[in-house]
C-alpha positions in Angstrom: 2.4 99.3 -81.1 3.1 95.9 -82.5 6.1 94.1 -81.0 9.1 94.0 -83.5 9.8 90.6 -85.0 13.3 90.5 -83.4 11.6 90.6 -80.0 10.1 87.2 -80.5 8.7 85.0 -77.7 11.8 82.7 -78.0 14.3 85.6 -77.8 12.5 87.2 -74.8 12.1 83.9 -73.0 15.9 83.3 -73.2 16.7 86.9 -72.2 14.4 86.7 -69.2 15.7 83.2 -68.2 19.4 84.3 -68.2 18.6 87.7 -66.5 16.7 86.0 -63.7 19.3 83.3 -63.3 22.0 86.0 -63.0 20.0 87.7 -60.2 18.5 84.8 -58.3 20.8 81.8 -58.8 20.0 79.5 -55.9 17.3 81.7 -54.3 16.0 85.1 -53.5 16.9 84.6 -49.8 15.8 88.0 -48.7 12.3 87.2 -49.9 12.2 83.5 -49.0 13.2 84.2 -45.4 10.7 86.9 -44.7 7.7 86.6 -46.9 5.1 83.8 -46.4 4.7 81.5 -49.4 1.0 82.1 -50.0 0.9 85.8 -49.2 -1.0 87.7 -52.0 -0.2 91.4 -52.5 -0.2 94.3 -55.0 2.4 96.7 -56.2 2.2 99.8 -58.5 4.7 101.0 -61.0 5.2 104.6 -60.1 6.5 107.1 -62.6 8.9 109.6 -60.9 9.7 111.9 -63.9 8.0 112.9 -67.2 8.9 110.5 -70.0 7.8 108.3 -72.9 7.1 105.0 -71.2 8.6 101.9 -72.6 9.0 98.3 -71.4 5.4 97.8 -70.2 4.7 94.8 -72.4 8.1 93.4 -71.5 7.3 93.8 -67.8 4.1 91.8 -68.3 6.1 89.1 -70.0 8.6 89.0 -67.2 6.0 88.7 -64.5 4.1 86.0 -66.4 7.3 84.1 -67.2 8.2 83.9 -63.5 4.6 83.3 -62.3 1.8 82.7 -64.7 -0.7 83.7 -62.0 0.5 87.3 -61.6 -2.0 89.7 -63.0 -1.0 93.1 -64.5 -3.6 95.9 -64.9 -2.1 98.5 -67.4 -3.0 102.2 -67.3 -0.2 103.6 -69.5 0.9 101.7 -72.6 4.3 101.6 -74.3 4.9 104.8 -76.3 2.5 106.9 -74.3 3.5 110.0 -72.4 3.7 109.6 -68.6 4.0 112.4 -66.0 5.6 112.4 -62.6 3.2 110.8 -60.2 1.4 108.6 -62.7 0.8 104.9 -62.0 1.7 102.9 -65.1 0.3 99.6 -63.9 -0.6 97.5 -60.9 0.6 93.9 -60.5 -1.3 91.5 -58.3 -0.4 88.1 -57.0 2.1 86.2 -54.8 4.2 88.7 -52.9 7.3 86.5 -53.3 6.9 86.6 -57.1 6.5 90.4 -57.2 9.6 90.9 -55.1 11.8 88.5 -57.0 11.0 90.1 -60.4 10.9 93.7 -59.2 14.5 94.6 -60.1 14.6 93.0 -63.5 11.4 94.8 -64.4 12.7 98.1 -63.2 16.1 97.8 -64.8 14.5 97.1 -68.2 11.8 99.7 -68.0 14.1 102.5 -66.7 16.6 101.9 -69.5 14.0 101.5 -72.2 12.0 104.5 -71.1 15.1 106.6 -71.2 15.9 105.5 -74.7 12.3 106.0 -75.9 12.2 109.5 -74.4 15.4 110.6 -76.0 14.4 109.0 -79.3 11.0 110.8 -79.2 12.7 114.1 -78.6 15.2 113.7 -81.4 12.6 112.4 -83.8 10.3 115.4 -83.2 13.0 117.6 -84.7 12.6 115.8 -88.0 8.9 116.6 -88.3 8.3 118.2 -91.7 11.2 116.4 -93.4 11.3 113.0 -95.1 14.3 111.8 -93.1 14.0 108.8 -90.8 15.9 108.5 -87.5 17.9 105.3 -87.1 19.6 103.6 -84.3 22.9 101.7 -84.5 24.6 98.6 -83.2 26.1 100.6 -80.3 24.1 98.7 -77.8 24.7 96.9 -74.5 25.7 93.3 -75.1 22.8 90.9 -74.5 20.4 93.8 -74.0 20.1 94.9 -77.7 16.6 93.5 -78.1 15.3 95.8 -75.3 17.3 98.9 -76.5 16.2 98.6 -80.1 12.7 97.9 -79.1 12.8 101.1 -77.0 13.9 103.1 -80.1 11.0 101.8 -82.0 8.6 102.6 -79.1 10.0 106.2 -79.1 9.3 106.7 -82.8 12.6 105.9 -84.3 13.4 103.3 -87.0 15.7 100.3 -86.4 18.8 100.0 -88.5 20.1 96.5 -89.1 19.7 94.4 -86.0 23.1 92.7 -86.2 25.8 91.6 -88.6 23.6 89.1 -90.3 20.7 91.2 -91.8 22.6 93.8 -93.9 26.0 94.1 -95.4 27.7 97.3 -94.2 31.1 98.0 -95.6 32.7 100.3 -93.1 36.1 102.1 -93.3 38.0 99.1 -92.0 36.4 96.8 -94.5 37.4 99.2 -97.3 40.9 99.7 -96.0 41.5 96.0 -95.5 40.0 95.1 -98.9 41.7 97.9 -100.9 38.9 99.7 -102.6 35.2 100.4 -102.4 34.7 99.2 -106.0 36.3 95.8 -105.3 34.6 95.4 -101.9 31.1 96.1 -103.3 31.7 93.7 -106.2 32.8 91.0 -103.8 29.8 91.6 -101.6 27.4 91.4 -104.5 29.0 88.1 -105.7 28.8 86.8 -102.1 25.1 87.7 -101.8 24.3 86.1 -105.2 26.3 82.9 -104.5 24.7 82.4 -101.1 21.2 83.3 -102.3 20.8 86.1 -99.7 18.5 89.1 -99.8 20.7 91.7 -98.2 21.2 95.3 -99.0 24.8 96.6 -99.3 25.7 99.8 -97.5 29.0 101.6 -97.9 30.5 104.1 -95.4 32.2 107.0 -97.2 34.6 109.6 -95.7 34.8 112.1 -98.6 33.2 113.1 -101.9 35.6 111.0 -103.9 34.5 107.9 -102.0 30.8 108.9 -102.4 31.4 109.1 -106.2 33.0 105.6 -106.2 30.3 104.1 -104.0 27.6 105.4 -106.4 29.4 103.9 -109.4 29.9 100.6 -107.6 26.1 100.2 -107.2 25.8 100.3 -103.4 22.2 100.2 -102.2 22.9 102.8 -99.5 25.7 105.3 -99.0 26.6 106.5 -95.5 28.2 110.0 -95.2 30.4 109.6 -92.2 31.4 112.6 -90.1 30.7 115.0 -92.9 29.7 118.6 -92.3 26.4 119.9 -93.7 28.0 121.7 -96.7 29.8 118.5 -97.7 26.6 116.4 -97.3 24.7 118.8 -99.5 27.3 118.1 -102.2 27.2 114.4 -101.5 23.4 114.2 -101.9 23.7 115.9 -105.3 26.4 113.4 -106.4 24.2 110.5 -105.4 21.2 112.1 -107.1 18.7 109.4 -106.0 20.7 106.5 -107.3 21.2 105.1 -103.8 19.7 105.6 -100.4 21.7 108.1 -98.3 22.5 108.1 -94.6 24.2 110.7 -92.4 26.1 109.4 -89.5 28.9 110.3 -87.1 28.9 113.4 -84.9 25.2 113.7 -85.0 23.8 115.8 -82.1 20.3 117.0 -81.2 21.1 120.5 -82.3 22.1 119.6 -85.9 19.3 117.1 -86.7 17.1 119.4 -88.6 19.9 121.0 -90.6 21.2 117.6 -91.5 17.8 116.4 -92.6 17.4 119.4 -94.8 20.4 118.3 -96.9 18.0 115.7 -98.3 19.4 112.5 -96.8 17.0 109.6 -96.4 18.3 108.6 -93.0 20.2 109.9 -90.0 21.7 107.3 -87.7 22.8 108.1 -84.2 24.5 105.8 -81.6 23.6 108.3 -78.9 20.0 107.0 -78.9 21.2 103.9 -77.1 24.6 104.7 -75.6 23.9 108.2 -74.2 20.3 108.2 -72.9 19.6 108.6 -69.2 17.5 106.1 -67.3 14.1 107.3 -66.2 13.3 107.2 -62.5 10.6 104.5 -61.9 9.8 102.5 -58.8 7.6 99.5 -57.9 5.8 100.3 -54.7 4.0 97.9 -52.5 0.2 98.3 -52.1 -0.9 96.4 -49.0 -4.1 94.4 -49.3 
C-alpha cells in the first residue's frame, strides 16, 4: 500500500534519529567491543505467531537510515498475512549495523503488526456494511505516526491525525463554551477568518444534543457512549444532513450491530491502545 502522507520522509527521518539517539547515545558498546568493524553478515525477520504484518517498509527505512549499504530482501509485504515460522525479510550487510538497529526495528514492527492484526480483525466485522472503522488520537506520544500507519495497513481509516487537521468539539469544549450552537458558530467564524479548510465535528451525549448539533450545521456528529437503540434514533434525527460517527464503549462484539444503525463511521481507541504486540525476532544467519 502507498505510505500515508503524514509518514513523510522528513517525519520518519526525525523519528528514527531520536529513537536511535535514545538507544545508542555515545555508542552500542556491546557491539563495538565484540564485533569486527568490517564483518558482513545476514539476519532474518522471523514471524513467531500468525498476524497481519506491518512495519516492513519502516524497517527498510530504519536500516537504510543507519547504514545505506544494508540490503533488505522482502518476502512478506506490509498488510499481508504471515504465519508462524515465516521469514518476512533478510537483511544483509555490516554485522555492527544490523545489531545496532535490531531493537528499534523489532519494537516498531511488533507494535505495528499487533495494531494491524487487531484492525484487520475488527474491520472484517464491517464487511457488508457501508461503515468505516476509524482510529483516534489515543496513541503513544511520539509514536503516533507508526500506530496510525499500522491502522491503515490493517484496513482501517485514519481519523484526524492531530489537533490541527480537524475541529472536534468534545464535551469539555461544549461545557466550557456554554452550548453546541454557540461553539459551532464560533468554530465556523474561526475557520472562515483564518481561511482554513477544516471539517467541524461535534460530540453529543444525548438526542437533544444531536438535534442541536444538526441545527448548528456541524459537518459530522459523534454519538458518544450511546446504546444501539439510541443510535438508531440519532441516525434518524440526522437524516443524512451530517456525517455520523459512533464512539465510546465500542467493542469487537458490537461492531456489526452498531454499523447496522446506519452510522458512517465507528471510531475506536482500542485499535491503538489495547492491541497486543506480535512476537517477532531478528535471527542471525551466519555467512
